[in-house]
VOMIRO-558028 format. One record per residue (C-alpha): y, x, z; residue in three letters. Coordinates in nm, 4 decimals, always signed. Last residue first. Layout:
N
        c2        c1        c3  gugu
         Y         X         Z   ALA
...
END
This chain:
179
        c2        c1        c3  gugu
   +2.8870   +0.0103   -0.2109   THR
   +2.9498   -0.2587   +0.0463   ALA
   +3.2766   -0.2359   +0.2354   ALA
   +3.2291   -0.1495   +0.5993   ARG
   +3.2287   -0.3386   +0.9268   MET
   +3.1106   -0.1652   +1.2477   PRO
   +3.3333   +0.1379   +1.1867   ALA
   +3.2079   +0.3378   +1.4877   SER
   +2.9135   +0.2304   +1.7023   GLY
   +2.7230   +0.5588   +1.6666   ASP
   +2.5024   +0.4404   +1.3793   TRP
   +2.2275   +0.6834   +1.2770   ASP
   +1.9580   +0.4195   +1.2212   ALA
   +2.2165   +0.1737   +1.0861   SER
   +2.3535   +0.4176   +0.8278   ALA
   +1.9961   +0.5161   +0.7377   ARG
   +1.9018   +0.1524   +0.6689   TYR
   +2.2126   +0.0972   +0.4540   ILE
   +2.1296   +0.4103   +0.2519   ALA
   +1.7672   +0.2932   +0.2226   ASP
   +1.8831   -0.0395   +0.0815   TYR
   +2.0810   +0.1409   -0.1893   LYS
   +1.7948   +0.3791   -0.2699   GLN
   +1.5477   +0.0884   -0.2956   GLU
   +1.7812   -0.0923   -0.5356   VAL
   +1.8019   +0.2165   -0.7610   SER
   +1.4259   +0.2720   -0.7562   ASP
   +1.3649   -0.0928   -0.8397   THR
   +1.2754   -0.3576   -0.5842   ILE
   +1.2771   -0.7161   -0.7055   GLU
   +1.3903   -0.9364   -0.4185   ILE
   +1.2087   -1.2663   -0.3642   LEU
   +1.3966   -1.4986   -0.1310   GLU
   +1.1779   -1.7332   +0.0701   ILE
   +1.3329   -2.0548   +0.1948   MET
   +1.3482   -2.1819   +0.5502   GLY
   +1.1659   -2.3620   +0.8310   PRO
   +0.8417   -2.3649   +0.6297   LEU
   +0.6332   -2.6381   +0.4656   ASP
   +0.8773   -2.8681   +0.2798   ARG
   +1.1362   -2.5909   +0.3035   THR
   +0.9531   -2.3567   +0.0658   THR
   +1.2282   -2.3544   -0.1950   ASP
   +1.1887   -2.0154   -0.3612   ILE
   +1.5083   -1.8134   -0.3803   TYR
   +1.4841   -1.5742   -0.6722   ALA
   +1.6404   -1.2287   -0.6922   ILE
   +1.6956   -0.9595   -0.9539   ARG
   +1.8326   -0.6553   -0.7749   ALA
   +2.1661   -0.4986   -0.8708   GLY
   +2.3071   -0.4224   -0.5243   ARG
   +2.5365   -0.7266   -0.5331   PRO
   +2.2272   -0.9372   -0.6066   SER
   +2.1409   -1.0581   -0.9583   ILE
   +2.0674   -1.4293   -0.9694   ASP
   +1.8170   -1.7090   -0.9193   THR
   +1.8403   -2.0213   -0.7042   PHE
   +1.6050   -2.3102   -0.6252   ALA
   +1.2895   -2.1467   -0.7635   ALA
   +1.0075   -2.3991   -0.7338   GLN
   +0.7133   -2.4285   -0.4968   TYR
   +0.3843   -2.5989   -0.5875   GLY
   +0.1408   -2.3170   -0.5074   ARG
   +0.1333   -2.2225   -0.8787   LEU
   +0.5119   -2.1937   -0.8629   ARG
   +0.4781   -1.9519   -0.5685   TYR
   +0.2530   -1.7197   -0.7685   THR
   +0.4854   -1.7590   -1.0683   GLU
   +0.7775   -1.6353   -0.8590   ALA
   +0.5778   -1.3236   -0.7631   ALA
   +0.4795   -1.2555   -1.1255   ARG
   +0.8380   -1.2943   -1.2487   ASP
   +0.9817   -1.0817   -0.9684   LEU
   +0.7502   -0.7859   -1.0276   ASP
   +0.8001   -0.4946   -0.7829   ASP
   +0.8320   -0.7323   -0.4914   THR
   +1.0155   -0.7402   -0.1608   SER
   +1.0131   -1.0528   +0.0529   ILE
   +1.3324   -1.2065   +0.1874   ALA
   +1.3221   -1.4583   +0.4706   TRP
   +1.5544   -1.7532   +0.4541   HIS
   +1.8270   -1.9734   +0.6045   HIS
   +1.8489   -1.9390   +0.9830   PHE
   +2.1703   -2.0768   +1.1275   GLY
   +2.4383   -2.3248   +1.0270   TYR
   +2.3685   -2.6960   +1.0134   GLY
   +2.0537   -2.8998   +0.9564   ARG
   +2.0641   -3.0838   +0.6232   ARG
   +2.4266   -3.0183   +0.5210   GLU
   +2.4022   -2.6501   +0.6151   VAL
   +2.0716   -2.6217   +0.4244   VAL
   +2.2144   -2.7855   +0.1110   GLU
   +2.5304   -2.5733   +0.1284   ARG
   +2.3320   -2.2480   +0.1312   TYR
   +2.1014   -2.3319   -0.1595   VAL
   +2.4133   -2.4272   -0.3514   SER
   +2.6342   -2.7157   -0.4659   PRO
   +2.9950   -2.5950   -0.4748   ALA
   +3.1958   -2.6895   -0.1653   ASP
   +3.3743   -2.3565   -0.1334   ASP
   +3.3823   -2.0396   +0.0768   HIS
   +3.0107   -1.9965   +0.1507   GLN
   +2.9337   -1.7505   +0.4290   GLU
   +2.6107   -1.5522   +0.4285   ILE
   +2.4891   -1.3115   +0.6972   LEU
   +2.1990   -1.0814   +0.6159   GLU
   +1.9664   -0.8908   +0.8461   LEU
   +1.7412   -0.6111   +0.7231   MET
   +1.4340   -0.5354   +0.9327   MET
   +1.3291   -0.1695   +0.9727   HIS
   +1.5033   -0.1259   +1.3073   GLY
   +1.7875   -0.3759   +1.3069   ALA
   +1.9371   -0.3261   +0.9613   PHE
   +2.2682   -0.4365   +0.8172   THR
   +2.3923   -0.6821   +0.5576   VAL
   +2.7070   -0.8891   +0.5022   ALA
   +2.7656   -1.1418   +0.2242   LEU
   +3.0840   -1.3377   +0.1546   THR
   +3.0351   -1.6149   -0.0958   LEU
   +3.1980   -1.8068   -0.3808   ARG
   +2.9677   -2.0419   -0.5793   VAL
   +2.9900   -1.9852   -0.9534   ASP
   +2.6815   -2.1763   -1.0542   THR
   +2.4862   -2.2278   -1.3768   PRO
   +2.2296   -2.5109   -1.3625   MET
   +1.8517   -2.4825   -1.3211   GLY
   +1.8353   -2.5667   -0.9503   ARG
   +2.1194   -2.3235   -0.8831   TYR
   +2.1504   -2.0560   -1.1507   ARG
   +2.3505   -1.7436   -1.0806   GLY
   +2.3949   -1.4768   -1.3474   ALA
   +2.6896   -1.2851   -1.2019   ALA
   +2.6904   -1.4801   -0.8762   PRO
   +3.0390   -1.4743   -0.7212   ILE
   +3.0643   -1.2417   -0.4245   PHE
   +3.4056   -1.2126   -0.2664   PRO
   +3.3551   -1.0207   -0.0575   VAL
   +3.0561   -0.7886   -0.0104   THR
   +3.0257   -0.6527   +0.3430   VAL
   +2.8094   -0.3687   +0.4731   PHE
   +2.7591   -0.4201   +0.8458   TRP
   +2.7244   -0.1177   +1.0719   PRO
   +2.5516   -0.2352   +1.2707   GLY
   +2.3463   -0.3711   +1.5568   ILE
   +2.4286   -0.3770   +1.9276   ASN
   +2.2694   -0.7206   +1.9820   LEU
   +2.5462   -0.9081   +2.1652   ARG
   +2.8535   -0.7197   +2.0426   GLY
   +2.7267   -0.6399   +1.6937   THR
   +2.5742   -0.9836   +1.6359   PHE
   +2.8874   -1.1575   +1.7699   ASP
   +3.1299   -0.9350   +1.5744   LYS
   +2.9272   -0.9815   +1.2552   MET
   +2.9211   -1.3570   +1.3214   SER
   +3.3003   -1.3759   +1.3580   ARG
   +3.3574   -1.1907   +1.0305   GLU
   +3.0837   -1.3794   +0.8471   VAL
   +3.2369   -1.7130   +0.9484   SER
   +3.0544   -2.0484   +0.9290   GLU
   +2.7188   -1.8762   +0.9046   VAL
   +2.4134   -1.9025   +0.6819   VAL
   +2.1498   -1.6681   +0.8244   PHE
   +1.9109   -1.4253   +0.6596   ALA
   +1.5979   -1.2390   +0.7708   THR
   +1.5023   -0.9419   +0.5569   GLN
   +1.2133   -0.7157   +0.4592   MET
   +0.9236   -0.9595   +0.4777   ILE
   +0.6292   -0.7903   +0.3110   SER
   +0.5371   -0.7316   -0.0537   GLY
   +0.6254   -0.3612   -0.0527   LEU
   +0.5621   -0.2293   +0.2987   PRO
   +0.8846   -0.1937   +0.4953   GLN
   +1.0088   +0.1410   +0.6273   GLY
   +1.3465   +0.1951   +0.4597   PHE
   +1.1937   +0.4201   +0.1938   ARG
   +0.9549   +0.1441   +0.0861   LEU
   +0.5907   +0.1618   +0.1900   VAL
   +0.3423   +0.1319   -0.0969   ARG
   +0.0000   +0.0000   +0.0000   MET
END
């Protein structure tokens, strides 16, 4: 089994994500209460190739990621009322847990595996770090969605840099611009 540079086996859960009312406030809460950081923030993020339930979308988001040990955490704030995988969860049950992300080296094959189990892609796009992603709507059976993240060498290097920043973090500059 291949282990990614940031410590997760390929094909395993590499991220837990939360939809939040305010990324800035949530980063401060997570940092202050859980001593995790630094956070790498992408704002604004407008999906480059986003498709929500088969239709193009230009939802406006702020995204922040960090690691706690080998697990990546993501905070997501939506800035508009556009239909989205984030808005539908907030409307159904409020802010909080949204999805797990699973790494894959073949997004199409992984998405097809879920399709054969009766789950559909609710959102597809290219992440700010250049990874192809697909959110699989598993909410009929699980308490959240599953995001598939296609790991390329370039994407793995970017995630590893975030992991190393968190592993060596001395508490300074808890919020940083994403690279």
